[in-house]
py3Dmol code that shows the C-alpha trace and the ligand (Angstrom):
import py3Dmol

protein = """\
ATOM      1  CA  MET A   1     154.587 -65.537 167.544  1.00  0.00           C
ATOM      2  CA  ILE A   2     154.114 -63.924 164.198  1.00  0.00           C
ATOM      3  CA  THR A   3     150.521 -62.590 164.894  1.00  0.00           C
ATOM      4  CA  TYR A   4     148.975 -62.336 168.157  1.00  0.00           C
ATOM      5  CA  SER A   5     145.880 -60.896 169.963  1.00  0.00           C
ATOM      6  CA  GLU A   6     145.190 -60.281 173.741  1.00  0.00           C
ATOM      7  CA  TYR A   7     142.480 -62.045 175.599  1.00  0.00           C
ATOM      8  CA  PRO A   8     140.503 -59.898 177.973  1.00  0.00           C
ATOM      9  CA  PRO A   9     141.703 -60.827 181.651  1.00  0.00           C
ATOM     10  CA  ASN A  10     140.491 -64.156 183.026  1.00  0.00           C
ATOM     11  CA  MET A  11     138.616 -65.151 179.885  1.00  0.00           C
ATOM     12  CA  LYS A  12     140.302 -68.163 178.178  1.00  0.00           C
ATOM     13  CA  LYS A  13     140.905 -71.016 180.706  1.00  0.00           C
ATOM     14  CA  VAL A  14     143.422 -73.721 179.351  1.00  0.00           C
ATOM     15  CA  LYS A  15     144.441 -76.774 180.740  1.00  0.00           C
ATOM     16  CA  GLY A  16     148.232 -77.146 180.333  1.00  0.00           C
ATOM     17  CA  TYR A  17     150.697 -79.758 180.936  1.00  0.00           C
ATOM     18  CA  ASN A  18     149.633 -82.064 184.067  1.00  0.00           C
ATOM     19  CA  ALA A  19     146.145 -80.760 183.771  1.00  0.00           C
ATOM     20  CA  VAL A  20     146.754 -77.535 185.449  1.00  0.00           C
ATOM     21  CA  THR A  21     144.462 -75.018 184.444  1.00  0.00           C
ATOM     22  CA  SER A  22     145.333 -71.305 184.056  1.00  0.00           C
ATOM     23  CA  PHE A  23     144.358 -68.319 182.108  1.00  0.00           C
ATOM     24  CA  ALA A  24     145.711 -67.453 178.656  1.00  0.00           C
ATOM     25  CA  SER A  25     146.972 -63.872 177.921  1.00  0.00           C
ATOM     26  CA  GLU A  26     147.179 -64.124 174.221  1.00  0.00           C
ATOM     27  CA  TYR A  27     146.658 -66.166 171.115  1.00  0.00           C
ATOM     28  CA  GLY A  28     148.064 -66.210 167.709  1.00  0.00           C
ATOM     29  CA  SER A  29     150.105 -67.913 165.025  1.00  0.00           C
ATOM     30  CA  VAL A  30     153.722 -69.296 165.775  1.00  0.00           C
ATOM     31  CA  ARG A  31     156.411 -69.889 163.190  1.00  0.00           C
ATOM     32  CA  LEU A  32     158.660 -72.858 163.739  1.00  0.00           C
ATOM     33  CA  THR A  33     161.591 -73.715 161.724  1.00  0.00           C
ATOM     34  CA  CYS A  34     162.379 -77.270 161.921  1.00  0.00           C
ATOM     35  CA  GLN A  35     165.510 -78.910 161.217  1.00  0.00           C
ATOM     36  CA  LEU A  36     165.283 -82.137 158.974  1.00  0.00           C
ATOM     37  CA  PRO A  37     167.882 -85.069 158.831  1.00  0.00           C
ATOM     38  CA  ASP A  38     169.022 -84.285 155.322  1.00  0.00           C
ATOM     39  CA  GLY A  39     170.231 -80.769 156.440  1.00  0.00           C
ATOM     40  CA  ASN A  40     167.350 -78.729 154.931  1.00  0.00           C
ATOM     41  CA  THR A  41     164.847 -76.968 157.107  1.00  0.00           C
ATOM     42  CA  GLU A  42     161.051 -76.714 156.918  1.00  0.00           C
ATOM     43  CA  THR A  43     158.852 -73.865 158.177  1.00  0.00           C
ATOM     44  CA  ILE A  44     155.658 -74.773 160.044  1.00  0.00           C
ATOM     45  CA  ILE A  45     153.083 -72.241 161.011  1.00  0.00           C
ATOM     46  CA  LEU A  46     150.868 -73.383 164.029  1.00  0.00           C
ATOM     47  CA  GLN A  47     147.616 -71.421 164.284  1.00  0.00           C
ATOM     48  CA  GLU A  48     145.386 -70.664 167.250  1.00  0.00           C
ATOM     49  CA  VAL A  49     148.330 -71.194 169.694  1.00  0.00           C
ATOM     50  CA  VAL A  50     147.435 -69.809 173.054  1.00  0.00           C
ATOM     51  CA  HIS A  51     150.156 -68.216 175.404  1.00  0.00           C
ATOM     52  CA  LEU A  52     150.087 -69.258 178.855  1.00  0.00           C
ATOM     53  CA  PRO A  53     152.519 -67.155 180.901  1.00  0.00           C
ATOM     54  CA  GLY A  54     155.050 -69.231 182.712  1.00  0.00           C
ATOM     55  CA  SER A  55     154.050 -72.458 180.981  1.00  0.00           C
ATOM     56  CA  PHE A  56     156.211 -74.938 178.664  1.00  0.00           C
ATOM     57  CA  ASN A  57     155.687 -74.757 175.049  1.00  0.00           C
ATOM     58  CA  LEU A  58     153.536 -77.797 174.143  1.00  0.00           C
ATOM     59  CA  ILE A  59     152.111 -78.876 170.904  1.00  0.00           C
ATOM     60  CA  SER A  60     149.224 -81.223 171.322  1.00  0.00           C
ATOM     61  CA  GLN A  61     149.548 -84.545 169.157  1.00  0.00           C
ATOM     62  CA  SER A  62     146.048 -85.025 168.888  1.00  0.00           C
ATOM     63  CA  GLN A  63     145.417 -81.473 167.556  1.00  0.00           C
ATOM     64  CA  ILE A  64     148.191 -81.492 164.994  1.00  0.00           C
ATOM     65  CA  MET A  65     146.866 -85.056 163.731  1.00  0.00           C
ATOM     66  CA  ASP A  66     143.302 -83.142 163.447  1.00  0.00           C
ATOM     67  CA  LYS A  67     144.972 -80.759 161.172  1.00  0.00           C
ATOM     68  CA  ASP A  68     146.217 -83.799 158.844  1.00  0.00           C
ATOM     69  CA  VAL A  69     149.569 -84.144 160.259  1.00  0.00           C
ATOM     70  CA  LYS A  70     150.757 -87.719 160.360  1.00  0.00           C
ATOM     71  CA  VAL A  71     152.604 -88.682 163.388  1.00  0.00           C
ATOM     72  CA  GLU A  72     154.960 -91.799 162.957  1.00  0.00           C
ATOM     73  CA  PRO A  73     157.105 -93.364 165.457  1.00  0.00           C
ATOM     74  CA  VAL A  74     160.840 -94.219 164.489  1.00  0.00           C
ATOM     75  CA  ASN A  75     162.399 -96.975 166.316  1.00  0.00           C
ATOM     76  CA  HIS A  76     164.992 -95.899 168.988  1.00  0.00           C
ATOM     77  CA  TYR A  77     164.626 -92.400 167.791  1.00  0.00           C
ATOM     78  CA  GLY A  78     161.242 -90.619 168.403  1.00  0.00           C
ATOM     79  CA  LEU A  79     158.780 -89.325 166.060  1.00  0.00           C
ATOM     80  CA  ASN A  80     158.491 -88.248 162.430  1.00  0.00           C
ATOM     81  CA  LEU A  81     155.771 -85.623 161.386  1.00  0.00           C
ATOM     82  CA  TYR A  82     154.504 -85.680 157.801  1.00  0.00           C
ATOM     83  CA  ASN A  83     152.276 -83.307 156.071  1.00  0.00           C
ATOM     84  CA  ARG A  84     149.143 -84.377 154.199  1.00  0.00           C
ATOM     85  CA  TYR A  85     151.078 -85.012 150.976  1.00  0.00           C
ATOM     86  CA  GLY A  86     153.594 -87.474 152.928  1.00  0.00           C
ATOM     87  CA  LYS A  87     156.363 -84.933 153.008  1.00  0.00           C
ATOM     88  CA  LEU A  88     158.500 -84.844 156.186  1.00  0.00           C
ATOM     89  CA  ILE A  89     158.118 -81.706 157.929  1.00  0.00           C
ATOM     90  CA  ALA A  90     159.632 -82.085 161.315  1.00  0.00           C
ATOM     91  CA  THR A  91     161.351 -84.778 163.694  1.00  0.00           C
ATOM     92  CA  THR A  92     161.016 -85.146 167.575  1.00  0.00           C
ATOM     93  CA  PRO A  93     163.914 -87.171 169.148  1.00  0.00           C
ATOM     94  CA  GLN A  94     162.814 -88.644 172.437  1.00  0.00           C
ATOM     95  CA  VAL A  95     164.386 -87.044 175.497  1.00  0.00           C
ATOM     96  CA  ASP A  96     163.447 -88.186 178.753  1.00  0.00           C
ATOM     97  CA  GLY A  97     160.229 -89.534 177.942  1.00  0.00           C
ATOM     98  CA  LEU A  98     159.172 -86.484 175.955  1.00  0.00           C
ATOM     99  CA  PHE A  99     159.351 -85.827 172.165  1.00  0.00           C
ATOM    100  CA  VAL A 100     161.424 -82.468 171.523  1.00  0.00           C
ATOM    101  CA  LEU A 101     160.859 -80.773 168.355  1.00  0.00           C
ATOM    102  CA  ASP A 102     164.206 -80.494 166.492  1.00  0.00           C
ATOM    103  CA  ARG A 103     164.056 -76.959 165.324  1.00  0.00           C
ATOM    104  CA  VAL A 104     166.344 -73.981 164.349  1.00  0.00           C
ATOM    105  CA  LEU A 105     165.920 -71.080 166.500  1.00  0.00           C
ATOM    106  CA  ASP A 106     164.012 -68.197 164.786  1.00  0.00           C
ATOM    107  CA  ARG A 107     165.397 -64.911 164.727  1.00  0.00           C
ATOM    108  CA  ALA A 108     163.133 -62.767 166.648  1.00  0.00           C
ATOM    109  CA  PRO A 109     161.129 -60.216 164.694  1.00  0.00           C
ATOM    110  CA  GLU A 110     161.612 -56.471 165.372  1.00  0.00           C
ATOM    111  CA  SER A 111     159.539 -56.778 168.554  1.00  0.00           C
ATOM    112  CA  THR A 112     161.374 -58.525 171.150  1.00  0.00           C
ATOM    113  CA  GLU A 113     158.194 -58.996 173.124  1.00  0.00           C
ATOM    114  CA  TYR A 114     157.545 -62.374 172.340  1.00  0.00           C
ATOM    115  CA  THR A 115     160.946 -63.961 172.210  1.00  0.00           C
ATOM    116  CA  ASP A 116     160.315 -65.754 175.496  1.00  0.00           C
ATOM    117  CA  ILE A 117     159.411 -68.915 173.567  1.00  0.00           C
ATOM    118  CA  ASP A 118     162.498 -70.984 174.814  1.00  0.00           C
ATOM    119  CA  ASP A 119     164.145 -73.160 172.333  1.00  0.00           C
ATOM    120  CA  SER A 120     162.526 -76.383 173.217  1.00  0.00           C
ATOM    121  CA  CYS A 121     159.172 -77.181 171.965  1.00  0.00           C
ATOM    122  CA  LEU A 122     157.730 -80.581 173.366  1.00  0.00           C
ATOM    123  CA  LEU A 123     155.053 -82.588 171.637  1.00  0.00           C
ATOM    124  CA  ALA A 124     152.682 -82.772 174.673  1.00  0.00           C
ATOM    125  CA  LEU A 125     151.399 -86.442 174.498  1.00  0.00           C
ATOM    126  CA  LYS A 126     153.842 -89.217 175.109  1.00  0.00           C
ATOM    127  CA  THR A 127     152.639 -92.199 173.070  1.00  0.00           C
ATOM    128  CA  THR A 128     152.779 -94.477 176.058  1.00  0.00           C
ATOM    129  CA  GLY A 129     150.539 -92.409 178.198  1.00  0.00           C
ATOM    130  CA  HIS A 130     148.220 -91.267 175.415  1.00  0.00           C
ATOM    131  CA  ALA A 131     145.433 -93.653 176.005  1.00  0.00           C
ATOM    132  CA  SER A 132     144.969 -93.128 179.339  1.00  0.00           C
ATOM    133  CA  ARG A 133     145.301 -89.382 179.200  1.00  0.00           C
ATOM    134  CA  HIS A 134     142.861 -89.264 176.164  1.00  0.00           C
ATOM    135  CA  ASP A 135     140.538 -91.375 178.258  1.00  0.00           C
ATOM    136  CA  ALA A 136     140.699 -88.745 181.350  1.00  0.00           C
ATOM    137  CA  GLU A 137     140.083 -85.963 178.793  1.00  0.00           C
ATOM    138  CA  LYS A 138     137.147 -87.588 177.326  1.00  0.00           C
ATOM    139  CA  ARG A 139     135.660 -88.295 180.854  1.00  0.00           C
ATOM    140  CA  MET A 140     136.002 -84.690 181.771  1.00  0.00           C
ATOM    141  CA  LEU A 141     134.393 -83.713 178.624  1.00  0.00           C
ATOM    142  CA  TRP A 142     131.372 -85.823 179.274  1.00  0.00           C
ATOM    143  CA  HIS A 143     131.229 -84.936 182.881  1.00  0.00           C
ATOM    144  CA  SER A 144     130.974 -81.206 181.901  1.00  0.00           C
ATOM    145  CA  ARG A 145     128.692 -81.953 179.002  1.00  0.00           C
ATOM    146  CA  LEU A 146     126.366 -83.617 181.659  1.00  0.00           C
ATOM    147  CA  ALA A 147     126.380 -80.343 183.832  1.00  0.00           C
ATOM    148  CA  HIS A 148     129.028 -81.965 186.332  1.00  0.00           C
ATOM    149  CA  VAL A 149     127.067 -85.081 187.151  1.00  0.00           C
ATOM    150  CA  GLY A 150     128.499 -87.529 189.603  1.00  0.00           C
ATOM    151  CA  LEU A 151     130.581 -90.325 188.627  1.00  0.00           C
ATOM    152  CA  LYS A 152     128.011 -92.829 189.385  1.00  0.00           C
ATOM    153  CA  ALA A 153     125.736 -91.721 186.859  1.00  0.00           C
ATOM    154  CA  LEU A 154     128.652 -91.552 184.267  1.00  0.00           C
ATOM    155  CA  GLU A 155     129.497 -95.170 185.032  1.00  0.00           C
ATOM    156  CA  ILE A 156     126.531 -96.311 183.076  1.00  0.00           C
ATOM    157  CA  LEU A 157     127.131 -94.067 179.829  1.00  0.00           C
ATOM    158  CA  PRO A 158     129.227 -96.547 177.902  1.00  0.00           C
ATOM    159  CA  LYS A 159     125.968 -98.836 177.874  1.00  0.00           C
ATOM    160  CA  VAL A 160     124.007 -96.309 176.313  1.00  0.00           C
ATOM    161  CA  ILE A 161     126.428 -94.081 174.365  1.00  0.00           C
ATOM    162  CA  THR A 162     128.803 -95.712 171.976  1.00  0.00           C
ATOM    163  CA  ASP A 163     131.510 -93.063 171.976  1.00  0.00           C
ATOM    164  CA  ALA A 164     131.446 -92.640 175.903  1.00  0.00           C
ATOM    165  CA  PRO A 165     134.683 -93.455 177.803  1.00  0.00           C
ATOM    166  CA  THR A 166     134.686 -95.940 180.563  1.00  0.00           C
ATOM    167  CA  MET A 167     134.270 -94.154 183.882  1.00  0.00           C
ATOM    168  CA  SER A 168     136.305 -95.221 186.861  1.00  0.00           C
ATOM    169  CA  GLY A 169     138.380 -93.451 189.604  1.00  0.00           C
ATOM    170  CA  LYS A 170     137.500 -90.410 191.517  1.00  0.00           C
ATOM    171  CA  CYS A 171     136.417 -86.990 190.171  1.00  0.00           C
ATOM    172  CA  ASP A 172     139.182 -84.646 190.018  1.00  0.00           C
ATOM    173  CA  CYS A 173     137.242 -81.910 188.455  1.00  0.00           C
ATOM    174  CA  GLU A 174     138.336 -78.557 189.828  1.00  0.00           C
ATOM    175  CA  SER A 175     135.032 -77.088 189.625  1.00  0.00           C
ATOM    176  CA  CYS A 176     133.514 -79.829 191.603  1.00  0.00           C
ATOM    177  CA  ILE A 177     135.897 -79.763 194.139  1.00  0.00           C
ATOM    178  CA  LYS A 178     135.351 -75.936 194.571  1.00  0.00           C
ATOM    179  CA  CYS A 179     131.664 -75.881 194.240  1.00  0.00           C
ATOM    180  CA  LYS A 180     130.113 -78.896 195.696  1.00  0.00           C
ATOM    181  CA  LEU A 181     129.594 -78.979 199.485  1.00  0.00           C
ATOM    182  CA  VAL A 182     130.570 -82.049 201.580  1.00  0.00           C
ATOM    183  CA  ARG A 183     127.168 -83.141 202.752  1.00  0.00           C
ATOM    184  CA  LYS A 184     125.482 -85.699 204.968  1.00  0.00           C
ATOM    185  CA  PRO A 185     123.724 -88.286 202.870  1.00  0.00           C
ATOM    186  CA  PHE A 186     120.166 -87.730 202.593  1.00  0.00           C
ATOM    187  CA  THR A 187     117.966 -90.220 204.201  1.00  0.00           C
ATOM    188  CA  ALA A 188     116.313 -92.362 201.858  1.00  0.00           C
ATOM    189  CA  THR A 189     112.667 -91.581 201.401  1.00  0.00           C
ATOM    190  CA  THR A 190     110.518 -94.576 202.432  1.00  0.00           C
ATOM    191  CA  SER A 191     107.347 -94.403 200.686  1.00  0.00           C
ATOM    192  CA  ARG A 192     107.280 -94.046 196.754  1.00  0.00           C
ATOM    193  CA  THR A 193     104.232 -93.609 194.571  1.00  0.00           C
ATOM    194  CA  THR A 194     103.990 -95.627 191.291  1.00  0.00           C
ATOM    195  CA  GLU A 195     101.820 -93.317 189.037  1.00  0.00           C
ATOM    196  CA  PRO A 196     102.628 -89.986 187.721  1.00  0.00           C
ATOM    197  CA  LEU A 197     101.108 -86.970 189.561  1.00  0.00           C
ATOM    198  CA  GLN A 198      99.913 -89.017 192.360  1.00  0.00           C
ATOM    199  CA  LEU A 199     102.423 -86.874 194.639  1.00  0.00           C
ATOM    200  CA  VAL A 200     104.041 -83.753 193.494  1.00  0.00           C
ATOM    201  CA  HIS A 201     106.964 -82.190 195.527  1.00  0.00           C
ATOM    202  CA  SER A 202     107.497 -78.407 195.164  1.00  0.00           C
ATOM    203  CA  ASP A 203     109.864 -75.732 196.736  1.00  0.00           C
ATOM    204  CA  ILE A 204     110.651 -72.234 196.133  1.00  0.00           C
ATOM    205  CA  CYS A 205     114.394 -71.122 196.495  1.00  0.00           C
ATOM    206  CA  GLY A 206     115.418 -67.567 196.933  1.00  0.00           C
ATOM    207  CA  PRO A 207     115.748 -64.589 196.674  1.00  0.00           C
ATOM    208  CA  LEU A 208     118.838 -65.372 194.695  1.00  0.00           C
ATOM    209  CA  GLU A 209     121.038 -62.970 192.854  1.00  0.00           C
ATOM    210  CA  THR A 210     119.122 -61.188 190.269  1.00  0.00           C
ATOM    211  CA  ALA A 211     119.533 -63.181 186.966  1.00  0.00           C
ATOM    212  CA  ILE A 212     119.872 -61.677 183.546  1.00  0.00           C
ATOM    213  CA  GLY A 213     116.053 -61.339 182.855  1.00  0.00           C
ATOM    214  CA  GLY A 214     115.112 -60.341 186.275  1.00  0.00           C
ATOM    215  CA  GLY A 215     114.471 -63.695 187.896  1.00  0.00           C
ATOM    216  CA  ARG A 216     115.213 -63.964 191.752  1.00  0.00           C
ATOM    217  CA  TYR A 217     113.473 -67.119 192.693  1.00  0.00           C
ATOM    218  CA  MET A 218     113.698 -70.754 191.579  1.00  0.00           C
ATOM    219  CA  LEU A 219     110.443 -72.780 191.756  1.00  0.00           C
ATOM    220  CA  LEU A 220     110.519 -76.552 191.437  1.00  0.00           C
ATOM    221  CA  PHE A 221     107.785 -79.187 190.588  1.00  0.00           C
ATOM    222  CA  ILE A 222     109.155 -82.998 191.126  1.00  0.00           C
ATOM    223  CA  ASP A 223     106.920 -85.696 190.352  1.00  0.00           C
ATOM    224  CA  ASP A 224     107.325 -88.590 193.088  1.00  0.00           C
ATOM    225  CA  ALA A 225     106.959 -91.458 190.822  1.00  0.00           C
ATOM    226  CA  THR A 226     109.185 -90.435 187.906  1.00  0.00           C
ATOM    227  CA  ARG A 227     111.354 -87.721 189.490  1.00  0.00           C
ATOM    228  CA  HIS A 228     110.711 -85.598 186.537  1.00  0.00           C
ATOM    229  CA  THR A 229     111.436 -82.102 187.359  1.00  0.00           C
ATOM    230  CA  ASP A 230     110.204 -78.745 185.947  1.00  0.00           C
ATOM    231  CA  GLU A 231     111.713 -75.373 187.065  1.00  0.00           C
ATOM    232  CA  TYR A 232     110.507 -72.031 186.815  1.00  0.00           C
ATOM    233  CA  ILE A 233     112.127 -68.730 187.371  1.00  0.00           C
ATOM    234  CA  LEU A 234     110.211 -65.944 189.100  1.00  0.00           C
ATOM    235  CA  LYS A 235     110.581 -62.327 189.753  1.00  0.00           C
ATOM    236  CA  TYR A 236     108.248 -62.445 192.764  1.00  0.00           C
ATOM    237  CA  MET A 237     107.256 -65.159 195.018  1.00  0.00           C
ATOM    238  CA  SER A 238     103.541 -64.355 194.215  1.00  0.00           C
ATOM    239  CA  GLU A 239     103.853 -65.746 190.883  1.00  0.00           C
ATOM    240  CA  ALA A 240     104.037 -69.366 192.161  1.00  0.00           C
ATOM    241  CA  LEU A 241     100.174 -69.931 192.045  1.00  0.00           C
ATOM    242  CA  GLU A 242     100.050 -68.838 188.385  1.00  0.00           C
ATOM    243  CA  LYS A 243     103.063 -71.135 187.431  1.00  0.00           C
ATOM    244  CA  PHE A 244     101.483 -73.972 189.209  1.00  0.00           C
ATOM    245  CA  THR A 245      98.087 -73.770 187.517  1.00  0.00           C
ATOM    246  CA  GLY A 246      99.747 -73.684 184.209  1.00  0.00           C
ATOM    247  CA  TRP A 247     102.096 -76.438 185.008  1.00  0.00           C
ATOM    248  CA  LYS A 248      99.355 -78.497 186.377  1.00  0.00           C
ATOM    249  CA  ALA A 249      97.232 -78.118 183.357  1.00  0.00           C
ATOM    250  CA  LEU A 250     100.236 -79.054 181.048  1.00  0.00           C
ATOM    251  CA  ARG A 251     101.315 -82.137 182.861  1.00  0.00           C
ATOM    252  CA  GLU A 252      97.666 -83.346 183.541  1.00  0.00           C
ATOM    253  CA  LYS A 253      96.702 -83.113 179.975  1.00  0.00           C
ATOM    254  CA  GLU A 254     100.118 -84.828 178.900  1.00  0.00           C
ATOM    255  CA  SER A 255      99.646 -87.718 181.148  1.00  0.00           C
ATOM    256  CA  GLY A 256      95.984 -88.211 181.385  1.00  0.00           C
ATOM    257  CA  LYS A 257      96.513 -88.264 185.146  1.00  0.00           C
ATOM    258  CA  GLN A 258      95.658 -85.756 187.895  1.00  0.00           C
ATOM    259  CA  VAL A 259      97.654 -84.086 190.583  1.00  0.00           C
ATOM    260  CA  LYS A 260      96.456 -85.893 193.806  1.00  0.00           C
ATOM    261  CA  ARG A 261      98.763 -84.739 196.761  1.00  0.00           C
ATOM    262  CA  PHE A 262     101.102 -81.571 196.743  1.00  0.00           C
ATOM    263  CA  CYS A 263     103.801 -81.590 199.221  1.00  0.00           C
ATOM    264  CA  THR A 264     105.945 -78.565 200.258  1.00  0.00           C
ATOM    265  CA  ASP A 265     107.677 -77.214 203.476  1.00  0.00           C
ATOM    266  CA  GLY A 266     104.809 -75.038 204.017  1.00  0.00           C
ATOM    267  CA  GLY A 267     106.867 -71.819 203.897  1.00  0.00           C
ATOM    268  CA  GLY A 268     106.579 -68.749 201.799  1.00  0.00           C
ATOM    269  CA  GLU A 269     103.916 -68.588 198.973  1.00  0.00           C
ATOM    270  CA  TYR A 270     102.450 -71.936 199.826  1.00  0.00           C
ATOM    271  CA  THR A 271     100.927 -70.553 203.157  1.00  0.00           C
ATOM    272  CA  SER A 272      98.650 -68.079 201.118  1.00  0.00           C
ATOM    273  CA  LYS A 273      95.207 -68.230 201.455  1.00  0.00           C
ATOM    274  CA  LYS A 274      94.762 -68.214 197.556  1.00  0.00           C
ATOM    275  CA  PHE A 275      97.149 -71.102 197.179  1.00  0.00           C
ATOM    276  CA  ALA A 276      95.079 -73.075 199.726  1.00  0.00           C
ATOM    277  CA  GLU A 277      91.793 -72.171 198.269  1.00  0.00           C
ATOM    278  CA  TYR A 278      93.108 -73.341 194.853  1.00  0.00           C
ATOM    279  CA  LEU A 279      94.347 -76.652 196.010  1.00  0.00           C
ATOM    280  CA  LYS A 280      90.940 -77.112 197.788  1.00  0.00           C
ATOM    281  CA  SER A 281      89.032 -76.214 194.681  1.00  0.00           C
ATOM    282  CA  GLN A 282      91.015 -78.612 192.697  1.00  0.00           C
ATOM    283  CA  GLY A 283      90.581 -81.573 195.230  1.00  0.00           C
ATOM    284  CA  ILE A 284      94.255 -81.658 195.929  1.00  0.00           C
ATOM    285  CA  LEU A 285      95.358 -82.800 199.351  1.00  0.00           C
ATOM    286  CA  LYS A 286      97.901 -80.598 200.553  1.00  0.00           C
ATOM    287  CA  GLU A 287     100.876 -82.127 202.746  1.00  0.00           C
ATOM    288  CA  THR A 288     103.465 -80.201 204.747  1.00  0.00           C
ATOM    289  CA  THR A 289     106.663 -81.282 205.794  1.00  0.00           C
ATOM    290  CA  THR A 290     108.020 -80.637 209.278  1.00  0.00           C
ATOM    291  CA  PRO A 291     109.805 -77.272 209.187  1.00  0.00           C
ATOM    292  CA  TYR A 292     113.710 -77.428 209.980  1.00  0.00           C
ATOM    293  CA  THR A 293     113.792 -81.134 209.227  1.00  0.00           C
ATOM    294  CA  PRO A 294     114.788 -81.088 205.619  1.00  0.00           C
ATOM    295  CA  GLN A 295     115.122 -84.945 205.609  1.00  0.00           C
ATOM    296  CA  SER A 296     111.376 -85.276 205.685  1.00  0.00           C
ATOM    297  CA  ASN A 297     111.111 -83.574 202.468  1.00  0.00           C
ATOM    298  CA  GLY A 298     114.088 -85.476 201.106  1.00  0.00           C
ATOM    299  CA  VAL A 299     112.992 -85.422 197.329  1.00  0.00           C
ATOM    300  CA  VAL A 300     112.777 -81.829 196.904  1.00  0.00           C
ATOM    301  CA  GLU A 301     115.668 -80.949 199.222  1.00  0.00           C
ATOM    302  CA  ARG A 302     118.076 -83.561 197.296  1.00  0.00           C
ATOM    303  CA  ALA A 303     116.851 -82.233 193.864  1.00  0.00           C
ATOM    304  CA  ASN A 304     117.537 -78.560 195.162  1.00  0.00           C
ATOM    305  CA  CYS A 305     121.040 -79.330 196.327  1.00  0.00           C
ATOM    306  CA  THR A 306     122.081 -81.323 193.219  1.00  0.00           C
ATOM    307  CA  ILE A 307     120.692 -78.636 190.885  1.00  0.00           C
ATOM    308  CA  MET A 308     122.248 -75.787 192.539  1.00  0.00           C
ATOM    309  CA  GLU A 309     125.436 -77.570 192.759  1.00  0.00           C
ATOM    310  CA  ARG A 310     125.507 -78.290 189.277  1.00  0.00           C
ATOM    311  CA  VAL A 311     124.461 -74.653 188.393  1.00  0.00           C
ATOM    312  CA  ARG A 312     127.572 -73.487 190.488  1.00  0.00           C
ATOM    313  CA  CYS A 313     129.918 -75.930 188.877  1.00  0.00           C
ATOM    314  CA  MET A 314     128.708 -75.033 185.249  1.00  0.00           C
ATOM    315  CA  LEU A 315     129.294 -71.130 186.003  1.00  0.00           C
ATOM    316  CA  ASP A 316     132.707 -71.767 187.683  1.00  0.00           C
ATOM    317  CA  ASP A 317     133.876 -74.156 184.765  1.00  0.00           C
ATOM    318  CA  ALA A 318     132.602 -71.480 182.215  1.00  0.00           C
ATOM    319  CA  GLY A 319     134.088 -68.485 184.147  1.00  0.00           C
ATOM    320  CA  LEU A 320     130.638 -66.857 184.249  1.00  0.00           C
ATOM    321  CA  SER A 321     129.265 -64.505 186.961  1.00  0.00           C
ATOM    322  CA  LYS A 322     126.257 -65.653 188.998  1.00  0.00           C
ATOM    323  CA  LYS A 323     123.751 -63.548 187.165  1.00  0.00           C
ATOM    324  CA  TYR A 324     123.739 -66.189 184.613  1.00  0.00           C
ATOM    325  CA  TRP A 325     122.309 -68.904 187.069  1.00  0.00           C
ATOM    326  CA  ALA A 326     118.748 -68.903 185.252  1.00  0.00           C
ATOM    327  CA  PHE A 327     120.468 -70.240 181.983  1.00  0.00           C
ATOM    328  CA  ALA A 328     122.596 -72.646 183.877  1.00  0.00           C
ATOM    329  CA  LEU A 329     119.362 -73.903 185.808  1.00  0.00           C
ATOM    330  CA  SER A 330     117.399 -74.621 182.641  1.00  0.00           C
ATOM    331  CA  VAL A 331     120.247 -76.724 181.514  1.00  0.00           C
ATOM    332  CA  ALA A 332     120.895 -78.494 184.685  1.00  0.00           C
ATOM    333  CA  VAL A 333     117.153 -79.524 184.823  1.00  0.00           C
ATOM    334  CA  TYR A 334     117.003 -80.397 181.302  1.00  0.00           C
ATOM    335  CA  LEU A 335     120.055 -82.949 181.828  1.00  0.00           C
ATOM    336  CA  LYS A 336     118.833 -84.107 185.100  1.00  0.00           C
ATOM    337  CA  ASN A 337     115.635 -85.265 183.468  1.00  0.00           C
ATOM    338  CA  ARG A 338     117.747 -87.102 181.065  1.00  0.00           C
ATOM    339  CA  THR A 339     120.452 -88.601 183.330  1.00  0.00           C
ATOM    340  CA  LEU A 340     119.806 -92.195 184.888  1.00  0.00           C
ATOM    341  CA  THR A 341     118.978 -92.227 188.508  1.00  0.00           C
ATOM    342  CA  ARG A 342     118.849 -94.855 191.257  1.00  0.00           C
ATOM    343  CA  SER A 343     115.690 -93.295 192.545  1.00  0.00           C
ATOM    344  CA  VAL A 344     113.811 -94.707 189.349  1.00  0.00           C
ATOM    345  CA  VAL A 345     113.913 -98.504 188.562  1.00  0.00           C
ATOM    346  CA  GLY A 346     114.746 -98.871 184.982  1.00  0.00           C
TER     347      GLY A 346
END
"""
ligand_1 = """\
1
ZN
Zn 132.739 -81.167 187.593
"""
view = py3Dmol.view(width=600, height=400)
view.addModel(protein, "pdb")
view.setStyle({"model": 0}, {"cartoon": {"style": "trace"}})
view.addModel(ligand_1, "xyz")
view.setStyle({"model": 1}, {"stick": {}})
view.zoomTo()
view.show()
């Protein structure tokens, strides 16, 4: 390395060879002197190289191609690398299925601290495995972009997004394996309303770890017919009624419909006299699910579970602490409302 800076501990997560993720310790520029077939040498500077202790030295083919390096296969040999002016800058003979950069060992600069770059530099992506690995990376990108959505929901992506990869196989996302609980399938809800706001499900979750901004509770309103979800972050449970009146006014005006039934598990704030009186004054029928049988409020339980799982996955993937949950929650709900669901026909 000719220049380097240190990362704070556990900050930069990098996926290395075989998709093993670990934390990088430093980043910087690396100088490589490459041996050319005519006996001359060519110096290449790689920028934004990350140092993963104990890892191979890998150069990503797709990344150097992004930097205008042309990679050309040479029969029975390996690959030739050309710069944007068509000048040969490096060759990589194929050794055991990998392309090894043909280079002259640089003499270490004054400091011997970073001379542990060993003498072989591998071009990371084998041409044969390129397509499938590229697809797998793309799959992970979309999976992460959509807040760690399940594969089922991703399968339909190529039909609606031209750039999306074909989804198949199983999810090998580390954050999902770590953060999603193995759970019994929820019982399918039998009755379904057909009109927006006919039936609204609601739940308050908390107290959770205090979020940035001071929020400690998550309040959800889910429309039964469309499964559209709105989330509110509360500091105190007692804010629920005020949030509900605001939400109701907004969604009623928007849809031209009125909330008719309001379904909760009958806990916490919903038992308050004020809440009951308000529902009564609005002519809204209050429905209460049976306590301790979450299946009976399947819609909101399922949404709760899905949303909180995605929040945990996003925070884990990003290496952020739990106090960021409120931001992740907004993103998870935003994406949930835009993800295709089997619950809604069409
Ligand atoms: Zn995931």
